[in-house]
N, C-alpha and C positions, 0 to 999 in steps of 0.2 A: 807242468801240465796246466792247461787253461780250464777253469771251471766253466760250466754253461753260462752262468750269470756274468762272468768276466768276459766271455766271448761276445755277449750282447753289447757290452760297452766298447770292446775293441772293434767290433763291426761298425758301431755307430761312429767311432773316431775315424775309421777308415772312410766311411761314407762322407762324413763332413769334410775331411781333408780333400777327397776327390772332388767334392762339390765346389771347393774353393781353389782348385788347381794346385794343391799341395802334394808333394810326394810323401807317402807314409810307409816307410820301409820296416819290415820285421827285423829286429836286431837280435842276433844270437852270437854269443862269443864263447865258444867251447872252453877256452882257457881261463875265462873270468866269470865267476858267479856273481849274481846280483845286478847285472847290467839291465837297464831299462828295456821294456818290450819293443818300443818303436823309436825310430828316428824320423822326425818330420823335417822335410826340407821345403822351406817356403820363403818367398820374398827375400832371398839372399841370406837366409838364416838356417842354422841347423839346430834343432831342438830335440832333446830326448824326452820320451813320454813313457811313464810307467802306468800300466793299466791294472786296476784292481777291481774285484767284484764290489758291489755296493756295500759300503761299510768296511771293506777290507783294509788291512794294515800292511805296512812294509815289514819284511823280515829284516833281521839285524844286518845280514850281508847286503841287502838292498840299500838300507840306510847308509852303510859305510861306503858303498860304491857311489851312491848319489852325492854324498859329501865330497868324495874324491873328485868326481866329475866337476862339481861346482868350484872346488879349489883351483881347478885347472881352467876355469872360465866358462865352463859349459852351462847351458840352461837346461834344467831338469824339471819336469812337471809330473804330477800324479793326478790321474783322473779315476773316479770310481762310480760315476753315474753320468747320465746324459747332460744334466745341467753343468757339471764340471767340464765336460767336453766342450760345451758351448762357450763357457768362460775361456777355456784354453784357445779356441779358435778366434774369439774376439780379441784376446791378448795378442795373438800373433798378427792379426790384421792391423791392430792399432800401434804396434811398436816396430 
């Protein structure tokens, strides 16, 4: 369940992705817990993004899933406020 404060960050991520022409898809995997909230498809890349409320932290299951994704070569980012979303967008644009 998404908290109201987390929703603000997720909406901002979605708005920023749209403004830059990125796809920002909601990711739900019923058979796997801890998967990131969003998949961003941009500039020939696929990036997973976990959205947290400001100051929020990852649950153990999320930490394990993120580590597993990274071991398999995936890029995973965590955003918890508007500035971290801006840093993420800049990162995607520059790499």
